[in-house]
Every structure is written in structure tokens, then in C-alpha cells.
C-alpha positions in Angstrom: 86.3 83.6 108.3 86.0 81.0 105.5 87.9 77.8 104.9 88.3 76.2 101.5 90.0 73.0 100.4 91.6 73.2 97.0 93.0 69.8 95.9 94.6 71.2 92.7 96.8 73.7 94.7 100.2 71.9 94.8 103.0 74.4 94.5 104.1 78.0 95.3 102.9 79.2 92.0 99.4 77.9 92.8 99.5 79.7 96.2 100.3 83.0 94.4 97.4 82.6 91.9 94.9 81.6 94.7 96.0 84.6 96.8 95.8 87.0 93.9 92.3 85.7 92.9 91.0 86.3 96.5 92.6 89.7 96.8 91.1 90.8 93.5 87.7 90.4 95.1 88.8 92.0 98.4 92.2 93.7 98.5 92.0 93.8 102.3 91.3 90.1 102.7 93.7 88.1 104.9 94.7 84.9 103.3 96.4 82.0 105.1 97.4 79.0 103.1 98.5 75.5 104.3 99.9 74.0 101.1 100.5 70.6 102.6 96.8 70.2 103.4 95.5 72.2 100.4 93.6 74.5 102.9 92.9 78.2 102.5 91.6 80.3 105.3 90.2 83.7 104.2 89.2 86.6 106.5 87.0 88.9 104.5 83.8 90.8 104.5 82.9 89.5 101.1 80.4 86.6 100.8 81.6 83.0 100.3 80.0 82.8 96.8 82.2 85.7 95.5 85.4 84.0 96.8 84.4 80.6 95.5 83.6 82.1 92.1 87.0 83.9 91.9 88.9 80.7 92.8 87.0 78.7 90.2 87.6 81.3 87.5 91.3 81.3 88.4 91.4 77.5 87.8 91.4 76.4 91.4 87.8 75.3 92.2 87.4 74.6 95.9 85.7 71.4 97.2 
């Protein structure tokens, strides 16, 4: 399990883009998002760097 904070994620559209970016790396990833705290929890077998890169390329770089 990985946890990311994405300050630029502020609305439902953002949530959709973030979820899609993660699932393009791992279609079976389980993504849980708490928009109010800008937190994303990902359950995946992929490595953290792959998820981080996908989020950054989608325009939502994690801190």
C-alpha cells in the first residue's frame, strides 16, 4: 500500500484524472481518495516510482 499527498487535487474532475492515471499503470489497482485532505491511497503491485511518474505526467505531482 502507498500513500500520496497531491495538493493540486481539488475537485471531482481531479479525482477522475488521478484515478485514471494510476489505473493506466495497473488496471487492478485499488485507489482510495480523500479529496478534503488531498490524500490518495493505492493498493498495487507496481512500484512507487511508476505511480509517482504517472501522477506527475497527468499533471498531479505528489509531494
